[in-house]
N, C-alpha and C positions, 0 to 999 in steps of 0.2 A: 299038542296045544301048549304043553309045558315047555316043549322045546322052543316053540315060537316065542313064548314069554321070556325065556332065557336069552334068546338071541336079541330080543327087543331090549332087555336090560343091559345086555353086553354092549349093544350099540349105543345105548344112551349114556353109559358111564364115561366113555372117552369124551363124549361131547361136553358133559358137565365139567370134566377135569380141564378141558381146553378153555372153557368159559371162565373158570376160576382163574386159570393162569392169565388169561387176557385182562380180567379185572385187576389182578395183582400187578401185572406189568404196566397198566395204564396209571395206577396210583403212584408208583415209584417216581416217575418223572415229575408229577405234581408236587410231591414232597420235596424232591430235590430242588425244584424251582423256587419254592417258598424258603427253603433253607438258604438258597443263594441270595434271594431278595433280602432276608433277615441279616445275612452276613454283610452284604454291601451296605445295607442301611446302618447297621452297627458301626461299620468302618467309616461311613459318612459322618455319623454323629460324633465319632471319636475325633475324626479330622477337624470338624467344626469346633469341637471343644478345645482341641490342641491349638487350632488357629486363633480361636477366641482368646485363650490364655496368652498365647504369643502376642497377639495384637494389644491385648490389655497391658502386658508387660512392656511392650514397645512404647505405647502412649504414656504409661505410668512413669517411665524413667525420666521423662521431661516435665513432670508435674512441678509446679513452683513450690518453693519452700514455705512453710507455715510455722509461725512462732507463737508463743503464748502472748506476746505483746500484740501481735496482729489479731489474735483471738479476742483479746480484751478490748481492743480499740473500738471506737464508734464506726458507724457505716457511712458517715458523711463524706461527700465529695468536696474537694477544694478547688478554687479558682486561682489561676496565676496570670499575670500580665504577659505580654509577648516577650519581655526581656527576662522572664523567669522569676519575677518577684511574686511572693505570696500576696494574694489580694483578700480573700475571705473564704470562710467555710460555709457551705450550704446550710448546715445546722446552726440556727441562731441561738438555741438554748444550751446552756452549760449542762452537760450530762451529769445526772446523779447516779453514780455507779453503786449498785447494791450487791453486797457480798452474799454468798450462799447462805450463810447463817442468818441473814436478815430477810431472806426471801420467804414469805409464808408458804407453808405447804399447800394451802388452798390454791395459790397461784400456780405452783409446780403441777398440781393435779390438773388444773384447767388447761395449761399449755400442753401437757403430755396427752391428755384425753382428746383434745381436738387436733393436734398436730401429729402425734406419733404414739398411739396407745401401747405399742409394744417396745417403747423406748428403753425400759429397764430390763427387758428380756433379751434384746438383740445385743450381741457382742461383737459384731463386725463393723458397726457404724452404718451399715446399710440394712434394709428390711426387704429380703427377697419376696415375702408374702405381699407386702405393700406394693412393690414394684410390679409384680404379676397382676395384682388387682387393678392397678392404675392402667396397665396396658390393656386389660379387658374392658374397663370402663371407657377408656379413650377410643378403643376400637368400635365399641357399640354406639358412641356418640359422634363418631367420625370427626373428632377434634380432641382438644385437651380438656377433659371433664374432671380429671382427678390427677393429683400429683403423687409421685411415688417416692419423694425424698423423705429421709428420716430427719429428725431435728439436727443430728450431727451433720448430715449432708447440707441442710439449709445453712448451718453455721459456716461450713466451709465456703459455700457459695457467697455468702454475705461478706466473708473475709478476703478471699483471693480471686474470685471470679466475678464476671459480669453477668447480669441477668438478661442481656440482650438476646433476642431470638436468634440473631445470626451467630451467636456463640454456642448455641445448643447443638454442638457437634458430637459425634462418637468419641472423638479424642477428648473433648472437654468433660464428657460424662465419665470416661474411664479415669481420668485424672482426678475428678471430683470424688469418685468412689474410693480410689486409692488413698486420697488424703483423708477421707472420712474414716477409713480402716486405721490409718496412722493416728489420727486424733483420738479415736476410740481406744487405741492401745496405750497412748501417752497420758491421757486424762481420765479422771473419774467422771461418772455420770453427773454428779452434782457440779463438777466444774464446767462440763459441757452445757449444762442447763443454765448455769450462771452466765456464761459468756453469751449464750443466745438471748436471754432475757434482757441483757444490758446492751445488745447490739441492734436490735430491730428498730425500724423507723416507725414513728408513731404520729406523723403529720405535724404541720406547723413548725418544721425545723427541729422537732423533738426526737431524740434517740434514746432508747432504752425505756423499759416499762416503769422503772423507778422514777425517771424524769416525767413520764406521762402521768403517773399518779398525782404528782405535784401540779402538773400543768392543768389537768382536767378537774382535779378534785381538791387540790391544796392539801393533800394528805400524803403520808408515806404508804407503801404498799401494804404493810401490816394493819393499817387502820381502815382499809377498804372493806366494804361488805361483800358478800358473795356475788351479787349482781354486778357491782362495779368491777370486781376482780375479773369476772367472766368477760366483760367488755374489753378491758385492758388486754386480756389474753388473746381475744379474737382479733383485735384491730390490725396486727401485722399482716394478716392476709390481704388486706386492701385498705391501708390507713386513710386515704382520702375518701373512698366510698363509704367507709364506716365511721365517718367523723360524726360524733353525737350532736355537735352544734348545727352543722349544715344538713345532715341526712339522718335525723333521729329514727325514722322508720327502719332504714337500712341498718343502723347501728343496733337497734333492738333485735332485728332479725338475726344478725351475726352473734349477738350476745346469747340469744336463746339457743342457737346452734351449739355453742360452747357449753351451756348448761345441760342440754340434752346429752351431749358427749360425756359429761362428767357423770351424769346419772347412769348412762349405759355402761360406764366403766367402773360403776360401783363406788364412786368417790363422794357422792352426796345422796341424801334420801329423797324419797318421793315428796315429803313435805317441804324439804329445802328447795327442791326444784320448783315446786308450785309457788312458794313465797317469792323466790328470786325472779321468776318470770312475770310475776304480777307487779313488781316494782317498776315505777316510771323510769324511762331511760334517762331522764333529766335530773333524777333525784341525786342531789349532792354535787351537781356540776357547778363549777365556778362560773361567774359571769365572764364571758369571753373577752379577753383583752388582747391588744396588739402585742406581739412579741417585742422585747426590747431589742433595739438594733443599734449598731454602731453607725456613726455618721457616714462612713464609706458605703455601708449597705443602703442607707437611704438615697445617697447620690447615685449609686450604681444600679438601683433596683430595676429600672426598665431594661438595662443592658443584661443583667442576670436573668431576667424573665425570658428574654429572647434567647439567650444562650441555653437555658434549660430546655426550651422548646426545641432548639436545634439539636442538642444532645439526644433528646428523646427520639427525634426524627431518624437519628442514626441507629436506634435500636437499644440504647442504654437506658438505665434507671439511675439518674444522678443522686437519688436519695438513698440508694441501697448498695451501689456498686463500688464505693470507695475509689472514685475516679479522681485523677489529677487533670483538670481541664484547663487548657491554655487559651486565653481569649485574645482577640485582635484589638482589645480596647487600648486606647491611649489615655491613661488615667488623669494625666495633667489636663488634657483636652476635655475629658469628661467632667473634671472638677470646674473648669472655666465655663463650660456650657451650663452646668447647673447654677453657677454663681450668677451668670448673666440672666438666666430665666427667672431667678428668684431675688435678684438684686433690684437696684433702683435706676440702673443706667439705661434700661430699655423702657421706652414710654408706653407701657401697657395701659389700656384705658381703665382698668380696675383690677382689684385683687382676684376677682373671679375669671378674668380673661385667661384663656388657656393657650398652650403651645405644644406642638409636637415637632421635633426636629431630629434630623439624622445627618451624620457626617460620614462620607465614604471616601476611601482611597481608590481613585479611578483605575489605577494600575493593577489592582489585584482583587478588588471588591471588598476588602476588609472594612468592616464597620468600625470607625475610629471612636465615635462617640454617639450617644443618643439621649434624648430628653423626652420623657413621657408626660410631662405636665409641670405645673408650677404651684407653689403654696399648698403642697399636698400633705396629708397626715402621714405619720409614720406607719406605713403598711407594706407588707411584703407582697410582691408580685401583683401590684395593683394595675389599673388601666394604663395601658401604654399607648398614648395618643399618637406617637410617632409611627406606629405599626398598626394598631387596632382601629384607629379613627379614619375611615375612608370618606373624606369630604370632597365636594366638588373642587377641582383644581383651578377653576377659572381659566384665564388665558395662558397659564403656565403649561397647559397641554398643547398649545399651538405649535411649538417647535417639534414635538414628538409626533403628533398625529396629522398635522396639516402640511407644514412647510418642508420638513425633512423628506417625507415621501415624495413631495413635488420635485425636489432636486433629485432624489434618487431614481425616480421612475420616469419623470417627464423632462429631465435635464434642464430645469429652469435655472435661470441665472438670478443673482440678487437683484438685478434690474428688471426682471420680468414685470410687466404691467398687469395690475389688477384693478378692477372697477369697484370703488366704494360708492355704490349707487342703490337706489330703492331695491329691496329684495324681499320677496315673499317665498316662504318655503314651499317647494313643489307639492301640490295636492292638498294645500291648506289655504286659508285666508290670513295666516299669521305673518305679519310683517316683521322683519328684523331690524333693530335700531342699534346704533352705537351709543356710547355713554352720553353724547351730547345731542342725541336725537337728530343728528345731521349726517349728511353724506358728503364726502370730500372729493368724489369724483375719481379720476385716474391717478394711480400712485404705484410706486415700485414695491416689490415684495419686501425689500429692506425697510422701507418706510412704514408699510402696513404692520410689520412685526415690531418695529421699535415703538410705534405709537399705539400698538395693540388694537387695531381697528377690527371689528368683528365680521362685517360683511365680507371683506377680502378673504378672511380665514374660512369662513363657511363655503365660499365659492371655490377656494382651493381644494378643500376636502372633497367637494362635489366633483371636481375635475379629476382628482386622483382616483376617486372611487372608494367607498366605505370598506370594501373587502380588502383591497390592497393596503389601505391605511391601517386597518385594525390588525392585520397580520404583521405589519411593520412594527406597530407598537407592542404587540404581543411578544416580539423577540426580546423586548426590554422589560417584560413582566408587567406591562400596563394592559389590563383587560378592557377592551371596548368591543362590544358585540357588533358583528358586521351587518346586523339587521337594525341597528339603532338609527334614530334620526340624525340628520345633519347638525342638530344643535350641539352634539357632542364635540364638534370642532372647536367650541369655545368653553368647554367645561366637561371634564370626566371625573368619576370618582376614583381616587387613589390616596395612598398614604404618603407621608414624607419619605419613608424608606424606599418606596417604589419610584417616586420622583427623583430623589437623589441618585438612585441607581441608574435610571434612564439618562439623566443629564451627564452622569459619569461617562457614559459611552460617547457623548460629544466631546468631553474633555480628553478621552483616551483614544481619539482619532477613529472612532467608530467601533471600537472593541468593547463588548459588554461583559462584565463579570457579575455574576449573581452575588448579591451582598451576603457576607458571611461573618458570623460572630465568634466562631470557634476555629482554632487552627490546629489543635492537637488534643487527643484524649489518651491518657495513659491509664490502663486498667490496673487493678490491684495486684495482678500477677506480673506486672512489669512490662507488658506489651504496649508499645506506643503505636497509635494510629494517627497519622497526619492527614490534614485536609486542606486542599487548596482548590479554588474555583478554577474552571477552564474558561479562558477568555474566548468569546465567540464574536466573530465580525458580523455585526447586525446592520452595518451600512458602509458605503464606501468612505474612504478617507476624505474624498472631496466633499461628500455631503456633510460629514461632521465638521470640516473646516469652514465651509460656507455658512452653516448654521451658527457656528461660533462667532464668525466675523460679524454677522448681523446682530447677534445677541450682545456683543460688545457695546453696540450703539444704544441698547436698552438702559445701560448704566450711565452712559455719557450724555445722551440726548433724549432718551425716551422715558418710560414710566418708572424706572428703577434707579433714578439718580440719588436717592437717599441711601442706597446700598453701596455706592461707589467707594472703593478703597484706594484706587490709584494703581493697583496691580494689573497685570495681564489677566483679565477675568471676563466672564460673560454670564448672563443670567436673564431671568424673566419674572415679572410680577404675575399675580393672579388674584383677582377679587371676586366675591360672590355676593349678589344682591338678594334681598329677601323677596319672597313671593308675594303676590297680592293677598292670598289668604293669611299669610303670616303678618302682613301689615294691617290687616283688619284687626287682628288681635293686639298688635303693638304699633299703632300708628306713629308714635315718636321715633321709631326706627327708620323712617323714611330717609332716604339719601345717605344712609350709613352702610358700610359693608357688613355682610354676615360672616364672611370668612376673607382672610387676607393671606396670600402666599408670597413667598420669594424662593426661587430655586436658582442657585448660582454656583459658579465653579471657577477654579484655576486648573493648572495641569496637575496639581497635587491633591486637591480636594474638591469633592462635590458636596453641596449643602442643600438639603430640602427642608423648608420651614413652613408650617401651617400655624396660623393664629386664629382664634375665635372663641366661641363659648360652647360649653357642653349642652346647655339648655336655652331655649329662647328667653325664659324668664330670668336668666342670670344677668342679661344686659346686652349691650351692643358695642361695636368697635366705634369709638368716637375720637375726635381730636387727633393728636399725634399717634394714637394707638393704631391707626390704619397703616402706619409705617413701621410698626414694631418688628415685623418679620424682616424688613429691609435692614433695620438697625442691628438686629441680632445677627444677621449674616455678616454685616460690615465689621462689627467688633470681633466676632468669632473668627472670620477669615483673616483679619489683621493679626490676631494672636497666633493662629496656626502657621501663617507664612512668615512670621517674624524671624525665624531661623532657617527658612527654606529658600532654595533657589527660585527666583521669580523669572521664568522664561516664557517667551511667547510661543505660540504654535507655529509649526513649520508648514508653509503652503505646499501642498502636493503638486507634482509636475504637471498633472492633468487639469490644474486650475489656472486660469489666466486672469490677471487683473487688468482692467481697462478703465480709462477716465471717460465718463460719459456726459455729454451736454444735458443739463437738467431740462426735463420736459420734452426732449427730442423724441419724435415718434414718426418714423422708425428710429431706433437708437442711433445716436451719432457719436463716434469716438472723437476725443479731442486731446490735445497735449496741454491745454491750458487748465489751471486749477480754478480759474474764474468761472463762476456759474456752472460748475460741473460737480459730479460725484464720482467716487471711486467704487467700482462695481466688479464682481467676480463672475466669471463664466467657465463653463466646462470647455476644454479644449475641443475645437471643431464646432462650437456653437457661439462664437463671437460674432458681433455685428459687422465687423469689417473683414472677417475671414482670416485675420491674422492670429497666429497662436503664440505671439510674443507679448509679454507684459508691456503695456504702454504707460502705466501709472508709475511715476518715478518714486513713488513712496514705498513700492514693494521692493523687498531686498533680494539680491541676486542669490543670497544663501537659502532663501525660502523655496527650496525645491527638494522633492523626494519622489520616489516612484509610487505610483498609485497602487492600491492593494486590490486583490480580487475579492469578489463577493463571497460570503459564507466561509471566509477563511477561519480556521480554528487556531487560537493562540493559547499556549499553555504558560501558566505562570511558573517560571522556573525557580522562583525564590523559595518554594516549599514543595514538599512531596505530598502526594494524595493517596491514599488507600481508596351595574347597568345604568346606562346613561338615561337621564330623564329628559322629558320635554322641557326646554328651558328658554329663559329669556336672556339674551346675550348682554354682556356688559363689555365695555371697551376692554376691561381687563380679561375678558374672555370667560367669565364666570357665567353660569347658566341659571335661568329661572324658569320653572315649570308653570308658565302662565300663558293661557291662550288669549288673554286680553292684551291690548297694547299697554306698553309701559310708559309711565310718565317720565319726563326728563329728570335725571338724577343730579344734573349740575356737574360742575368740575370741568377740568381741562387737562390735557396732557402734562402741563407744567405743574399743576398742584396735586396730580395723582388722586383726583377726588372720586372718579367713577368706580362703580361696582357692577356685579352681575348677579342675577337672581338664580337661586337653585331651590326649587320646591321639591324635596325629595319624596313627597307623598304621592306625586303623580308621574309615574313612569309611563312613557310611551316608546314602544320598540321601533316604530317606523315613522310616523309623521309628526309626532310631537316636536315642536321646534321652538326656538328662542325668539321672543319678541321683546327686546329690551334695550335699555341704555345702560352705559356704565363706562368704566375706564380701567386702565392698568392691565 
């Protein structure tokens, strides 16, 4: 029995030994695997660190220089004219620079507590803890919830870098960190804080907290109480949003954040916190006054406003980025436009009558000059009626929406017959009238456009089709919904900027350039970004030429004779009549225009002009005032063209000029000038089948090859990085009235007619014009 037990034990021992060995052998590979993973992970981390340091060094070597003068300078951007002359600085207030010794400790504590509480402890100029914290916060919020920049980094950004989102690259961040390290090494904490406090933007053209203390409170920094100091310290985060005048609730919210940060940082007591938060946000605020401005700022304000908007659209902050912005402005032209609008040479009906006008260079889209109103108070970035006021265009829309598409898509000639006969909008009982409540029967497209007859225009749009016509207009930035009623044929909402831009395409042989205010932006680090529009062919040369040829007659024989300068020019009038509802409130306004337009052009300039009143109660256009837009065009175009070559447009080779017997139907070609008119046809669509010019008035030199559709033309001179239901007026304005319109009187010769536009009653489909009017 003992023997058996011994054998059993003997047999068991080797098994246990083998099992132990097996466990030992299986553990070794696992340990070796983890050691290998750790080894390669460490090597990877090391490589990443080495690569990161190398990349940082590579980017940092190209960092721009930064000097004490740059650190001490303000953050204001400057504007320059196209010939490099300084125009003005964006900051209108003279900066009050405050030395470190005059900066109260309370303000320093407030700024440090809310912006960078470890400012005095960090010695690199960057705060790794803050950076990691911001990364975590932003990751949790799936956006930018917190910033990781120290005060030193913010100072660097305000001094030599742009805040544009497009510039937030790894290279830029590396250079920013390197410069922050250098600044931290070269300057003391007090110096860095001094530069920052004097550089930040504080709204209303104010730079620096010392200037802000005087602007908002009429005090120096040392005389502000705790609550006021906290507001000043917190405003740079969003100076417009935390404006105590306009947004007092938001300003109090930001002020209290600063106060809470000061308490958490041990800089104020609980009692001080409670008392400061209880103080009204308006306590001590001065009565808001307009900033003092130079005369040039007053003249250029609408242009500067649009330039600022354009700069922002490119991703820059013109208030903080220290930009050098080159404008496309012609300052002499801007001065002249301002002088005419505010002087006595233009017959405005009253001092309250307003104007919005835009001048564009058709060859590149540069906005030469712009006026946003007249007799305006000295206010920065005020209402710009040239861009912001979208009023019914009246008949000035007809070339863009009606007749050009008919030529482009239907191959109509200028002699194409149209019927000016009784017309009721499809699906309604609304009858459309012209300015004289009469119908003139059959007429050519040329005559219908010259005399601005409404019925032929609406019938033309119906023939083209709203979808095609709206897409055609959209290519020139005129928005007309494809589901709108046919009344839009004689009046669509647009601004003078849009209309000048669209007509510039006619002037430029069918090539459209989007209007531009800014040609170049140079950032504080010396990088220059140039901008030029790309010209796009939006219509055939033949279409542009034939429209221009007809619009010449508007100034010589049609509704725009008061605008005539004697130059090679073309243009169109537009007037808008009051609605029935508006006339109930103001019956004395009957037979007077609500809005009056003129849009005209030469080969060098396109000018769009709107005149009217901001409010119904301000008055109405009366007497010679109905021609104010025409006279403004006339005097301004004469001034602009006084030293420019005055040349005619060249007829494309696919356009044929024929002399047609008046009233002949079918059209009859004649060689006699007696009882005939000169008309234009597309090659292959002439009445006699001949493709040779038969009108001896056409010059043999007027020939050029036709251009293809959708051609893209690049400007090589610089480098680049709802319609309402309305009642028609002869002038093509609209009136949202379902009732028949009474006769407004007037004639093509006295330019008396107008169109109605009731902007309170929009109809997408069947609301139509029933009206009379002219121009």
